[in-house]
C-alpha positions in Angstrom: 0.0 0.0 0.0 1.0 3.6 -0.4 2.7 5.4 2.4 0.4 7.8 4.2 2.0 10.9 5.5 0.3 14.3 5.7 -1.0 16.9 8.1 -4.7 16.9 8.9 -6.0 20.4 9.3 -9.1 21.9 10.9 -9.6 25.4 9.4 -6.3 27.2 10.0 -4.8 24.8 12.6 -3.0 21.4 12.2 -4.8 18.7 14.1 -2.2 15.9 13.7 0.1 14.2 11.3 -1.6 11.2 9.6 0.6 8.1 9.1 0.0 4.5 8.3 -1.6 2.3 11.0 -2.2 5.3 13.1 -5.1 6.6 15.2 -5.5 9.5 17.5 -8.0 11.6 19.4 -8.0 15.3 18.9 -9.9 17.8 21.1 -10.9 21.2 19.6 -12.5 24.3 21.1 -13.8 25.3 17.6 -17.5 25.2 17.0 -19.7 25.6 13.9 -19.1 25.0 10.3 -15.5 24.5 9.3 -13.5 22.3 7.0 -11.2 19.4 7.6 -8.6 19.2 5.0 -5.2 17.7 3.9 -2.9 18.5 1.1 -0.1 16.7 -0.7 0.0 17.6 -4.4 -3.7 17.6 -4.3 -6.1 18.8 -1.6 -8.9 16.9 0.0 -11.5 18.8 2.0 -14.7 17.9 3.8 -17.1 20.3 5.5 -17.8 19.5 9.2 -20.4 21.2 11.4 -18.8 21.0 14.9 -21.0 20.9 17.9 -19.7 21.1 21.4 -19.5 17.7 23.1 -20.0 15.7 19.9 -17.5 13.1 18.6 -16.6 13.0 14.9 -14.7 10.2 13.2 -12.6 10.9 10.1 -11.2 8.1 8.1 -8.0 9.2 6.4 -6.4 7.3 3.6 -4.4 7.8 0.4 -5.5 7.7 -3.2 -3.2 7.3 -6.2 -1.9 10.6 -7.6 0.6 11.3 -10.3 3.6 11.7 -8.1 2.6 11.1 -4.5 -0.6 9.8 -3.0 -3.5 12.1 -2.6 -5.2 12.3 0.7 -8.7 10.9 1.0 -10.9 12.0 3.9 -14.3 10.6 4.9 -16.5 11.6 7.7 -17.8 8.4 9.2 -21.1 7.8 10.9 -20.5 7.9 14.7 -21.6 4.3 15.5 -19.5 2.8 12.7 -16.6 5.2 13.5 -16.6 4.3 17.2 -16.7 0.6 16.5 -13.9 0.9 13.9 -11.8 3.1 16.1 -12.0 0.8 19.1 -11.3 -2.3 16.9 -8.4 -0.7 15.0 -5.0 -1.9 16.1 -2.8 1.1 15.7 1.0 0.8 15.7 1.2 3.9 17.8 -1.0 2.7 20.7 
């Protein structure tokens, strides 16, 4: 598989560095409509309406680009996301 390595942003701030076999929990004070995005040679962006106290799951991957992989981002349903997150065996845990 392609090597995943990019920064995940929420609006103007960097949430974390996304890597292979990696999961993390990020806390934010931002509320309201914003965008989660990542950029290699191409940019992927998804809108997210952040409500205080709610948990959001973002599945980050890599798609094939011309030179390097392009980020793929997907906002996952919270039930599915929670189950996947808990079952996921991350190398960094």
